[in-house]
PyMOL commands that place a pseudoatom at each C-alpha (Angstrom):
pseudoatom trace, name=CA, resn=UNK, resi=1, chain=A, elem=C, hetatm=0, pos=[93.887, 45.150, -47.337]
pseudoatom trace, name=CA, resn=UNK, resi=2, chain=A, elem=C, hetatm=0, pos=[90.563, 45.108, -49.389]
pseudoatom trace, name=CA, resn=UNK, resi=3, chain=A, elem=C, hetatm=0, pos=[87.028, 46.382, -48.131]
pseudoatom trace, name=CA, resn=UNK, resi=4, chain=A, elem=C, hetatm=0, pos=[85.653, 42.378, -47.784]
pseudoatom trace, name=CA, resn=UNK, resi=5, chain=A, elem=C, hetatm=0, pos=[88.962, 41.504, -45.681]
pseudoatom trace, name=CA, resn=UNK, resi=6, chain=A, elem=C, hetatm=0, pos=[88.627, 44.338, -43.452]
pseudoatom trace, name=CA, resn=UNK, resi=7, chain=A, elem=C, hetatm=0, pos=[84.478, 43.504, -43.029]
pseudoatom trace, name=CA, resn=UNK, resi=8, chain=A, elem=C, hetatm=0, pos=[85.764, 39.926, -42.419]
pseudoatom trace, name=CA, resn=UNK, resi=9, chain=A, elem=C, hetatm=0, pos=[88.390, 40.985, -39.535]
pseudoatom trace, name=CA, resn=UNK, resi=10, chain=A, elem=C, hetatm=0, pos=[85.553, 43.184, -38.130]
pseudoatom trace, name=CA, resn=UNK, resi=11, chain=A, elem=C, hetatm=0, pos=[83.121, 40.182, -38.312]
pseudoatom trace, name=CA, resn=UNK, resi=12, chain=A, elem=C, hetatm=0, pos=[85.532, 38.009, -36.236]
pseudoatom trace, name=CA, resn=UNK, resi=13, chain=A, elem=C, hetatm=0, pos=[85.005, 40.704, -33.342]
pseudoatom trace, name=CA, resn=UNK, resi=14, chain=A, elem=C, hetatm=0, pos=[81.595, 41.232, -33.741]
pseudoatom trace, name=CA, resn=UNK, resi=15, chain=A, elem=C, hetatm=0, pos=[78.862, 40.404, -31.014]
pseudoatom trace, name=CA, resn=UNK, resi=16, chain=A, elem=C, hetatm=0, pos=[75.069, 39.529, -31.071]
pseudoatom trace, name=CA, resn=UNK, resi=17, chain=A, elem=C, hetatm=0, pos=[72.771, 42.149, -29.670]
pseudoatom trace, name=CA, resn=UNK, resi=18, chain=A, elem=C, hetatm=0, pos=[71.926, 40.065, -26.171]
pseudoatom trace, name=CA, resn=UNK, resi=19, chain=A, elem=C, hetatm=0, pos=[75.732, 40.295, -25.697]
pseudoatom trace, name=CA, resn=UNK, resi=20, chain=A, elem=C, hetatm=0, pos=[75.944, 44.054, -26.598]
pseudoatom trace, name=CA, resn=UNK, resi=21, chain=A, elem=C, hetatm=0, pos=[73.161, 44.778, -24.135]
pseudoatom trace, name=CA, resn=UNK, resi=22, chain=A, elem=C, hetatm=0, pos=[74.670, 42.902, -21.492]
pseudoatom trace, name=CA, resn=UNK, resi=23, chain=A, elem=C, hetatm=0, pos=[77.651, 44.492, -21.747]
pseudoatom trace, name=CA, resn=UNK, resi=24, chain=A, elem=C, hetatm=0, pos=[76.223, 48.037, -21.682]
pseudoatom trace, name=CA, resn=UNK, resi=25, chain=A, elem=C, hetatm=0, pos=[74.648, 46.457, -18.130]
pseudoatom trace, name=CA, resn=UNK, resi=26, chain=A, elem=C, hetatm=0, pos=[78.042, 45.767, -16.989]
pseudoatom trace, name=CA, resn=UNK, resi=27, chain=A, elem=C, hetatm=0, pos=[79.330, 49.009, -17.972]
pseudoatom trace, name=CA, resn=UNK, resi=28, chain=A, elem=C, hetatm=0, pos=[76.662, 50.952, -16.125]
pseudoatom trace, name=CA, resn=UNK, resi=29, chain=A, elem=C, hetatm=0, pos=[77.114, 49.040, -13.054]
pseudoatom trace, name=CA, resn=UNK, resi=30, chain=A, elem=C, hetatm=0, pos=[80.687, 49.502, -12.978]
pseudoatom trace, name=CA, resn=UNK, resi=31, chain=A, elem=C, hetatm=0, pos=[80.601, 53.030, -14.029]
pseudoatom trace, name=CA, resn=UNK, resi=32, chain=A, elem=C, hetatm=0, pos=[82.693, 52.554, -17.288]
pseudoatom trace, name=CA, resn=UNK, resi=33, chain=A, elem=C, hetatm=0, pos=[82.182, 52.953, -20.992]
pseudoatom trace, name=CA, resn=UNK, resi=34, chain=A, elem=C, hetatm=0, pos=[83.027, 51.063, -23.973]
pseudoatom trace, name=CA, resn=UNK, resi=35, chain=A, elem=C, hetatm=0, pos=[86.421, 51.860, -26.010]
pseudoatom trace, name=CA, resn=UNK, resi=36, chain=A, elem=C, hetatm=0, pos=[89.782, 52.888, -24.255]
pseudoatom trace, name=CA, resn=UNK, resi=37, chain=A, elem=C, hetatm=0, pos=[88.908, 56.612, -23.384]
pseudoatom trace, name=CA, resn=UNK, resi=38, chain=A, elem=C, hetatm=0, pos=[86.843, 56.539, -20.264]
pseudoatom trace, name=CA, resn=UNK, resi=39, chain=A, elem=C, hetatm=0, pos=[85.627, 60.312, -19.854]
pseudoatom trace, name=CA, resn=UNK, resi=40, chain=A, elem=C, hetatm=0, pos=[83.574, 61.393, -17.728]
pseudoatom trace, name=CA, resn=UNK, resi=41, chain=A, elem=C, hetatm=0, pos=[80.866, 62.447, -20.037]
pseudoatom trace, name=CA, resn=UNK, resi=42, chain=A, elem=C, hetatm=0, pos=[81.118, 58.831, -21.977]
pseudoatom trace, name=CA, resn=UNK, resi=43, chain=A, elem=C, hetatm=0, pos=[80.619, 57.045, -18.698]
pseudoatom trace, name=CA, resn=UNK, resi=44, chain=A, elem=C, hetatm=0, pos=[77.703, 59.332, -17.961]
pseudoatom trace, name=CA, resn=UNK, resi=45, chain=A, elem=C, hetatm=0, pos=[76.064, 58.696, -21.306]
pseudoatom trace, name=CA, resn=UNK, resi=46, chain=A, elem=C, hetatm=0, pos=[76.371, 54.969, -21.213]
pseudoatom trace, name=CA, resn=UNK, resi=47, chain=A, elem=C, hetatm=0, pos=[74.439, 54.980, -17.813]
pseudoatom trace, name=CA, resn=UNK, resi=48, chain=A, elem=C, hetatm=0, pos=[71.859, 56.945, -19.611]
pseudoatom trace, name=CA, resn=UNK, resi=49, chain=A, elem=C, hetatm=0, pos=[72.075, 55.048, -22.805]
pseudoatom trace, name=CA, resn=UNK, resi=50, chain=A, elem=C, hetatm=0, pos=[71.499, 51.730, -20.769]
pseudoatom trace, name=CA, resn=UNK, resi=51, chain=A, elem=C, hetatm=0, pos=[68.043, 53.046, -19.686]
pseudoatom trace, name=CA, resn=UNK, resi=52, chain=A, elem=C, hetatm=0, pos=[67.213, 54.024, -22.913]
pseudoatom trace, name=CA, resn=UNK, resi=53, chain=A, elem=C, hetatm=0, pos=[67.891, 50.687, -24.288]
pseudoatom trace, name=CA, resn=UNK, resi=54, chain=A, elem=C, hetatm=0, pos=[65.821, 48.797, -21.656]
pseudoatom trace, name=CA, resn=UNK, resi=55, chain=A, elem=C, hetatm=0, pos=[62.819, 51.449, -22.418]
pseudoatom trace, name=CA, resn=UNK, resi=56, chain=A, elem=C, hetatm=0, pos=[63.102, 51.053, -26.199]
pseudoatom trace, name=CA, resn=UNK, resi=57, chain=A, elem=C, hetatm=0, pos=[63.607, 47.238, -26.039]
pseudoatom trace, name=CA, resn=UNK, resi=58, chain=A, elem=C, hetatm=0, pos=[60.213, 46.875, -24.487]
pseudoatom trace, name=CA, resn=UNK, resi=59, chain=A, elem=C, hetatm=0, pos=[58.127, 49.930, -26.139]
pseudoatom trace, name=CA, resn=UNK, resi=60, chain=A, elem=C, hetatm=0, pos=[59.442, 49.916, -29.793]
pseudoatom trace, name=CA, resn=UNK, resi=61, chain=A, elem=C, hetatm=0, pos=[56.825, 48.375, -32.147]
pseudoatom trace, name=CA, resn=UNK, resi=62, chain=A, elem=C, hetatm=0, pos=[57.001, 48.072, -35.816]
pseudoatom trace, name=CA, resn=UNK, resi=63, chain=A, elem=C, hetatm=0, pos=[53.203, 48.823, -37.638]
pseudoatom trace, name=CA, resn=UNK, resi=64, chain=A, elem=C, hetatm=0, pos=[51.863, 45.542, -38.916]
pseudoatom trace, name=CA, resn=UNK, resi=65, chain=A, elem=C, hetatm=0, pos=[51.954, 46.898, -42.556]
pseudoatom trace, name=CA, resn=UNK, resi=66, chain=A, elem=C, hetatm=0, pos=[55.639, 47.722, -42.435]
pseudoatom trace, name=CA, resn=UNK, resi=67, chain=A, elem=C, hetatm=0, pos=[56.635, 44.519, -40.190]
pseudoatom trace, name=CA, resn=UNK, resi=68, chain=A, elem=C, hetatm=0, pos=[54.961, 42.723, -43.084]
pseudoatom trace, name=CA, resn=UNK, resi=69, chain=A, elem=C, hetatm=0, pos=[57.845, 44.120, -45.551]
pseudoatom trace, name=CA, resn=UNK, resi=70, chain=A, elem=C, hetatm=0, pos=[60.863, 42.656, -43.375]
pseudoatom trace, name=CA, resn=UNK, resi=71, chain=A, elem=C, hetatm=0, pos=[58.891, 39.248, -42.556]
pseudoatom trace, name=CA, resn=UNK, resi=72, chain=A, elem=C, hetatm=0, pos=[58.530, 38.843, -46.296]
pseudoatom trace, name=CA, resn=UNK, resi=73, chain=A, elem=C, hetatm=0, pos=[61.919, 40.065, -47.103]
pseudoatom trace, name=CA, resn=UNK, resi=74, chain=A, elem=C, hetatm=0, pos=[63.507, 37.331, -49.446]
pseudoatom trace, name=CA, resn=UNK, resi=75, chain=A, elem=C, hetatm=0, pos=[67.104, 37.903, -49.368]
pseudoatom trace, name=CA, resn=UNK, resi=76, chain=A, elem=C, hetatm=0, pos=[69.673, 36.963, -46.955]
pseudoatom trace, name=CA, resn=UNK, resi=77, chain=A, elem=C, hetatm=0, pos=[71.580, 40.138, -45.351]
pseudoatom trace, name=CA, resn=UNK, resi=78, chain=A, elem=C, hetatm=0, pos=[73.555, 40.796, -42.509]
pseudoatom trace, name=CA, resn=UNK, resi=79, chain=A, elem=C, hetatm=0, pos=[73.159, 44.394, -40.489]
pseudoatom trace, name=CA, resn=UNK, resi=80, chain=A, elem=C, hetatm=0, pos=[76.837, 44.888, -39.252]
pseudoatom trace, name=CA, resn=UNK, resi=81, chain=A, elem=C, hetatm=0, pos=[76.260, 48.011, -36.643]
pseudoatom trace, name=CA, resn=UNK, resi=82, chain=A, elem=C, hetatm=0, pos=[79.472, 50.056, -35.655]
pseudoatom trace, name=CA, resn=UNK, resi=83, chain=A, elem=C, hetatm=0, pos=[78.764, 51.284, -32.246]
pseudoatom trace, name=CA, resn=UNK, resi=84, chain=A, elem=C, hetatm=0, pos=[79.866, 52.570, -28.884]
pseudoatom trace, name=CA, resn=UNK, resi=85, chain=A, elem=C, hetatm=0, pos=[77.898, 52.372, -25.539]
pseudoatom trace, name=CA, resn=UNK, resi=86, chain=A, elem=C, hetatm=0, pos=[78.152, 55.968, -24.901]
pseudoatom trace, name=CA, resn=UNK, resi=87, chain=A, elem=C, hetatm=0, pos=[76.606, 56.962, -28.430]
pseudoatom trace, name=CA, resn=UNK, resi=88, chain=A, elem=C, hetatm=0, pos=[73.358, 59.066, -27.653]
pseudoatom trace, name=CA, resn=UNK, resi=89, chain=A, elem=C, hetatm=0, pos=[71.728, 58.462, -31.102]
pseudoatom trace, name=CA, resn=UNK, resi=90, chain=A, elem=C, hetatm=0, pos=[73.034, 54.827, -30.984]
pseudoatom trace, name=CA, resn=UNK, resi=91, chain=A, elem=C, hetatm=0, pos=[70.655, 54.005, -28.318]
pseudoatom trace, name=CA, resn=UNK, resi=92, chain=A, elem=C, hetatm=0, pos=[67.496, 55.566, -29.799]
pseudoatom trace, name=CA, resn=UNK, resi=93, chain=A, elem=C, hetatm=0, pos=[68.267, 53.699, -33.040]
pseudoatom trace, name=CA, resn=UNK, resi=94, chain=A, elem=C, hetatm=0, pos=[69.896, 50.244, -32.297]
pseudoatom trace, name=CA, resn=UNK, resi=95, chain=A, elem=C, hetatm=0, pos=[66.862, 48.852, -30.551]
pseudoatom trace, name=CA, resn=UNK, resi=96, chain=A, elem=C, hetatm=0, pos=[64.670, 49.668, -33.795]
pseudoatom trace, name=CA, resn=UNK, resi=97, chain=A, elem=C, hetatm=0, pos=[67.428, 47.891, -36.092]
pseudoatom trace, name=CA, resn=UNK, resi=98, chain=A, elem=C, hetatm=0, pos=[67.107, 44.743, -33.571]
pseudoatom trace, name=CA, resn=UNK, resi=99, chain=A, elem=C, hetatm=0, pos=[63.456, 44.845, -33.799]
pseudoatom trace, name=CA, resn=UNK, resi=100, chain=A, elem=C, hetatm=0, pos=[63.867, 44.856, -37.641]
pseudoatom trace, name=CA, resn=UNK, resi=101, chain=A, elem=C, hetatm=0, pos=[66.460, 41.926, -37.653]
pseudoatom trace, name=CA, resn=UNK, resi=102, chain=A, elem=C, hetatm=0, pos=[63.797, 39.929, -35.432]
pseudoatom trace, name=CA, resn=UNK, resi=103, chain=A, elem=C, hetatm=0, pos=[61.176, 39.622, -38.094]
pseudoatom trace, name=CA, resn=UNK, resi=104, chain=A, elem=C, hetatm=0, pos=[63.115, 37.675, -40.257]
pseudoatom trace, name=CA, resn=UNK, resi=105, chain=A, elem=C, hetatm=0, pos=[65.669, 34.848, -39.758]
pseudoatom trace, name=CA, resn=UNK, resi=106, chain=A, elem=C, hetatm=0, pos=[67.087, 35.934, -43.020]
pseudoatom trace, name=CA, resn=UNK, resi=107, chain=A, elem=C, hetatm=0, pos=[68.127, 39.185, -41.634]
pseudoatom trace, name=CA, resn=UNK, resi=108, chain=A, elem=C, hetatm=0, pos=[70.976, 38.955, -38.941]
pseudoatom trace, name=CA, resn=UNK, resi=109, chain=A, elem=C, hetatm=0, pos=[72.548, 41.659, -37.092]
pseudoatom trace, name=CA, resn=UNK, resi=110, chain=A, elem=C, hetatm=0, pos=[75.810, 41.819, -35.643]
pseudoatom trace, name=CA, resn=UNK, resi=111, chain=A, elem=C, hetatm=0, pos=[77.436, 44.811, -33.706]
pseudoatom trace, name=CA, resn=UNK, resi=112, chain=A, elem=C, hetatm=0, pos=[81.341, 46.213, -33.339]
pseudoatom trace, name=CA, resn=UNK, resi=113, chain=A, elem=C, hetatm=0, pos=[82.983, 48.704, -31.402]
pseudoatom trace, name=CA, resn=UNK, resi=114, chain=A, elem=C, hetatm=0, pos=[83.973, 51.963, -33.457]
pseudoatom trace, name=CA, resn=UNK, resi=115, chain=A, elem=C, hetatm=0, pos=[87.345, 52.042, -31.843]
pseudoatom trace, name=CA, resn=UNK, resi=116, chain=A, elem=C, hetatm=0, pos=[88.582, 48.368, -32.211]
pseudoatom trace, name=CA, resn=UNK, resi=117, chain=A, elem=C, hetatm=0, pos=[87.507, 48.720, -36.138]
pseudoatom trace, name=CA, resn=UNK, resi=118, chain=A, elem=C, hetatm=0, pos=[89.498, 51.648, -37.190]
pseudoatom trace, name=CA, resn=UNK, resi=119, chain=A, elem=C, hetatm=0, pos=[89.773, 50.348, -40.707]
pseudoatom trace, name=CA, resn=UNK, resi=120, chain=A, elem=C, hetatm=0, pos=[86.136, 49.340, -41.160]
pseudoatom trace, name=CA, resn=UNK, resi=121, chain=A, elem=C, hetatm=0, pos=[85.170, 52.734, -39.660]
pseudoatom trace, name=CA, resn=UNK, resi=122, chain=A, elem=C, hetatm=0, pos=[87.453, 54.468, -42.112]
pseudoatom trace, name=CA, resn=UNK, resi=123, chain=A, elem=C, hetatm=0, pos=[85.387, 53.347, -45.066]
pseudoatom trace, name=CA, resn=UNK, resi=124, chain=A, elem=C, hetatm=0, pos=[82.162, 54.851, -43.737]
pseudoatom trace, name=CA, resn=UNK, resi=125, chain=A, elem=C, hetatm=0, pos=[82.891, 58.098, -42.563]
pseudoatom trace, name=CA, resn=UNK, resi=126, chain=A, elem=C, hetatm=0, pos=[80.286, 61.135, -42.489]
pseudoatom trace, name=CA, resn=UNK, resi=127, chain=A, elem=C, hetatm=0, pos=[81.559, 64.152, -43.782]
pseudoatom trace, name=CA, resn=UNK, resi=128, chain=A, elem=C, hetatm=0, pos=[85.219, 62.809, -42.976]
pseudoatom trace, name=CA, resn=UNK, resi=129, chain=A, elem=C, hetatm=0, pos=[84.164, 61.962, -39.357]
pseudoatom trace, name=CA, resn=UNK, resi=130, chain=A, elem=C, hetatm=0, pos=[83.815, 59.010, -37.816]
pseudoatom trace, name=CA, resn=UNK, resi=131, chain=A, elem=C, hetatm=0, pos=[80.060, 59.418, -36.779]
pseudoatom trace, name=CA, resn=UNK, resi=132, chain=A, elem=C, hetatm=0, pos=[78.227, 56.483, -35.238]
pseudoatom trace, name=CA, resn=UNK, resi=133, chain=A, elem=C, hetatm=0, pos=[76.234, 54.521, -35.463]
pseudoatom trace, name=CA, resn=UNK, resi=134, chain=A, elem=C, hetatm=0, pos=[76.861, 52.966, -38.740]
pseudoatom trace, name=CA, resn=UNK, resi=135, chain=A, elem=C, hetatm=0, pos=[74.531, 50.513, -40.173]
pseudoatom trace, name=CA, resn=UNK, resi=136, chain=A, elem=C, hetatm=0, pos=[76.214, 48.354, -43.116]
pseudoatom trace, name=CA, resn=UNK, resi=137, chain=A, elem=C, hetatm=0, pos=[74.397, 45.958, -45.140]
pseudoatom trace, name=CA, resn=UNK, resi=138, chain=A, elem=C, hetatm=0, pos=[76.244, 42.626, -46.385]
pseudoatom trace, name=CA, resn=UNK, resi=139, chain=A, elem=C, hetatm=0, pos=[75.574, 39.686, -48.474]
pseudoatom trace, name=CA, resn=UNK, resi=140, chain=A, elem=C, hetatm=0, pos=[76.529, 36.198, -47.647]
pseudoatom trace, name=CA, resn=UNK, resi=141, chain=A, elem=C, hetatm=0, pos=[79.750, 36.513, -49.023]
pseudoatom trace, name=CA, resn=UNK, resi=142, chain=A, elem=C, hetatm=0, pos=[80.397, 39.833, -46.789]
pseudoatom trace, name=CA, resn=UNK, resi=143, chain=A, elem=C, hetatm=0, pos=[80.116, 42.175, -49.872]
pseudoatom trace, name=CA, resn=UNK, resi=144, chain=A, elem=C, hetatm=0, pos=[78.862, 45.755, -49.042]
pseudoatom trace, name=CA, resn=UNK, resi=145, chain=A, elem=C, hetatm=0, pos=[75.490, 46.243, -50.341]
pseudoatom trace, name=CA, resn=UNK, resi=146, chain=A, elem=C, hetatm=0, pos=[74.760, 49.512, -48.919]
pseudoatom trace, name=CA, resn=UNK, resi=147, chain=A, elem=C, hetatm=0, pos=[75.379, 51.360, -45.692]
pseudoatom trace, name=CA, resn=UNK, resi=148, chain=A, elem=C, hetatm=0, pos=[73.221, 53.719, -43.555]
pseudoatom trace, name=CA, resn=UNK, resi=149, chain=A, elem=C, hetatm=0, pos=[74.015, 56.272, -40.686]
pseudoatom trace, name=CA, resn=UNK, resi=150, chain=A, elem=C, hetatm=0, pos=[74.784, 57.707, -38.715]
pseudoatom trace, name=CA, resn=UNK, resi=151, chain=A, elem=C, hetatm=0, pos=[71.146, 59.148, -37.997]
pseudoatom trace, name=CA, resn=UNK, resi=152, chain=A, elem=C, hetatm=0, pos=[67.677, 58.638, -39.627]
pseudoatom trace, name=CA, resn=UNK, resi=153, chain=A, elem=C, hetatm=0, pos=[66.883, 60.926, -42.599]
pseudoatom trace, name=CA, resn=UNK, resi=154, chain=A, elem=C, hetatm=0, pos=[64.698, 63.452, -40.772]
pseudoatom trace, name=CA, resn=UNK, resi=155, chain=A, elem=C, hetatm=0, pos=[67.362, 63.608, -37.909]
pseudoatom trace, name=CA, resn=UNK, resi=156, chain=A, elem=C, hetatm=0, pos=[70.207, 64.223, -40.245]
pseudoatom trace, name=CA, resn=UNK, resi=157, chain=A, elem=C, hetatm=0, pos=[68.207, 67.315, -42.048]
pseudoatom trace, name=CA, resn=UNK, resi=158, chain=A, elem=C, hetatm=0, pos=[67.681, 68.731, -38.626]
pseudoatom trace, name=CA, resn=UNK, resi=159, chain=A, elem=C, hetatm=0, pos=[71.168, 68.318, -37.706]
pseudoatom trace, name=CA, resn=UNK, resi=160, chain=A, elem=C, hetatm=0, pos=[72.366, 69.807, -41.145]
pseudoatom trace, name=CA, resn=UNK, resi=161, chain=A, elem=C, hetatm=0, pos=[70.198, 72.876, -40.326]
pseudoatom trace, name=CA, resn=UNK, resi=162, chain=A, elem=C, hetatm=0, pos=[71.271, 73.766, -36.947]
pseudoatom trace, name=CA, resn=UNK, resi=163, chain=A, elem=C, hetatm=0, pos=[74.958, 73.227, -38.197]
pseudoatom trace, name=CA, resn=UNK, resi=164, chain=A, elem=C, hetatm=0, pos=[74.252, 75.941, -40.928]
pseudoatom trace, name=CA, resn=UNK, resi=165, chain=A, elem=C, hetatm=0, pos=[72.315, 78.273, -38.426]
pseudoatom trace, name=CA, resn=UNK, resi=166, chain=A, elem=C, hetatm=0, pos=[74.714, 77.832, -35.582]
pseudoatom trace, name=CA, resn=UNK, resi=167, chain=A, elem=C, hetatm=0, pos=[77.948, 76.441, -36.591]
pseudoatom trace, name=CA, resn=UNK, resi=168, chain=A, elem=C, hetatm=0, pos=[77.354, 73.719, -33.944]
pseudoatom trace, name=CA, resn=UNK, resi=169, chain=A, elem=C, hetatm=0, pos=[74.984, 71.498, -31.974]
pseudoatom trace, name=CA, resn=UNK, resi=170, chain=A, elem=C, hetatm=0, pos=[74.101, 73.396, -28.984]
pseudoatom trace, name=CA, resn=UNK, resi=171, chain=A, elem=C, hetatm=0, pos=[73.075, 71.361, -25.905]
pseudoatom trace, name=CA, resn=UNK, resi=172, chain=A, elem=C, hetatm=0, pos=[69.211, 72.473, -26.603]
pseudoatom trace, name=CA, resn=UNK, resi=173, chain=A, elem=C, hetatm=0, pos=[69.270, 71.243, -29.790]
pseudoatom trace, name=CA, resn=UNK, resi=174, chain=A, elem=C, hetatm=0, pos=[70.734, 67.852, -28.606]
pseudoatom trace, name=CA, resn=UNK, resi=175, chain=A, elem=C, hetatm=0, pos=[67.734, 67.855, -25.857]
pseudoatom trace, name=CA, resn=UNK, resi=176, chain=A, elem=C, hetatm=0, pos=[65.421, 68.858, -28.935]
pseudoatom trace, name=CA, resn=UNK, resi=177, chain=A, elem=C, hetatm=0, pos=[66.711, 65.618, -31.040]
pseudoatom trace, name=CA, resn=UNK, resi=178, chain=A, elem=C, hetatm=0, pos=[66.117, 63.260, -28.302]
pseudoatom trace, name=CA, resn=UNK, resi=179, chain=A, elem=C, hetatm=0, pos=[62.602, 64.445, -27.904]
pseudoatom trace, name=CA, resn=UNK, resi=180, chain=A, elem=C, hetatm=0, pos=[62.253, 64.142, -31.599]
pseudoatom trace, name=CA, resn=UNK, resi=181, chain=A, elem=C, hetatm=0, pos=[63.712, 60.459, -31.249]
pseudoatom trace, name=CA, resn=UNK, resi=182, chain=A, elem=C, hetatm=0, pos=[61.008, 59.917, -28.616]
pseudoatom trace, name=CA, resn=UNK, resi=183, chain=A, elem=C, hetatm=0, pos=[58.104, 61.183, -30.393]
pseudoatom trace, name=CA, resn=UNK, resi=184, chain=A, elem=C, hetatm=0, pos=[59.086, 59.377, -33.978]
pseudoatom trace, name=CA, resn=UNK, resi=185, chain=A, elem=C, hetatm=0, pos=[59.259, 56.062, -32.160]
pseudoatom trace, name=CA, resn=UNK, resi=186, chain=A, elem=C, hetatm=0, pos=[61.525, 54.726, -34.663]
pseudoatom trace, name=CA, resn=UNK, resi=187, chain=A, elem=C, hetatm=0, pos=[59.367, 55.249, -37.815]
pseudoatom trace, name=CA, resn=UNK, resi=188, chain=A, elem=C, hetatm=0, pos=[61.964, 57.237, -39.803]
pseudoatom trace, name=CA, resn=UNK, resi=189, chain=A, elem=C, hetatm=0, pos=[64.446, 54.440, -39.376]
pseudoatom trace, name=CA, resn=UNK, resi=190, chain=A, elem=C, hetatm=0, pos=[61.895, 51.455, -40.516]
pseudoatom trace, name=CA, resn=UNK, resi=191, chain=A, elem=C, hetatm=0, pos=[61.103, 53.907, -43.587]
pseudoatom trace, name=CA, resn=UNK, resi=192, chain=A, elem=C, hetatm=0, pos=[64.999, 54.253, -44.342]
pseudoatom trace, name=CA, resn=UNK, resi=193, chain=A, elem=C, hetatm=0, pos=[65.449, 50.940, -44.104]
pseudoatom trace, name=CA, resn=UNK, resi=194, chain=A, elem=C, hetatm=0, pos=[62.736, 49.938, -46.141]
pseudoatom trace, name=CA, resn=UNK, resi=195, chain=A, elem=C, hetatm=0, pos=[64.050, 52.219, -48.990]
pseudoatom trace, name=CA, resn=UNK, resi=196, chain=A, elem=C, hetatm=0, pos=[67.515, 51.003, -49.196]
pseudoatom trace, name=CA, resn=UNK, resi=197, chain=A, elem=C, hetatm=0, pos=[66.302, 47.194, -48.936]
pseudoatom trace, name=CA, resn=UNK, resi=198, chain=A, elem=C, hetatm=0, pos=[64.098, 47.450, -51.856]
pseudoatom trace, name=CA, resn=UNK, resi=199, chain=A, elem=C, hetatm=0, pos=[66.814, 48.533, -53.846]
pseudoatom trace, name=CA, resn=UNK, resi=200, chain=A, elem=C, hetatm=0, pos=[69.432, 45.740, -52.670]
for i in range(1, 200): cmd.bond("trace and resi %d" % i, "trace and resi %d" % (i + 1))
show_as sticks, trace
zoom trace
């Protein structure tokens, strides 16, 4: 199957941000997570992420000068986000992507679950792994223009340095990373997206 067909098959299963947020609320209330694999850790992170989404939906603001770039963006682009409810990075990233998409009707956003869309995920692996979230930039014909993920450029560098130093991500580092997200307030994501969209 070619890439466009895989994309189209996944788009049939895609949900809006509003539907996704309602699902997260539902999972958190019911003590579940998205995906077939229901582990204690995934359920815990889904509940924690629900609070993050709620907070960030209210507090994320894109600075006026950068918001204007998206408001005036001339091309139509669909941001297809590959996600799961338990992904801690996604909870910090996706509200920012949603905020970008709300600035211009030509920028649409759709979300699909990773584990339900294996063929799609396999097109966008990070160092051979199924890291999420991934944002795929599509044109009106569902052709891939670019993709981004699974972390903002600064966070990616931090993770690479930590892995080179310790061979893995320690719980302490993961906490540091969440602090970085809170301080960055989506600024790196906005810059990353502007950089990509200028080239499309």
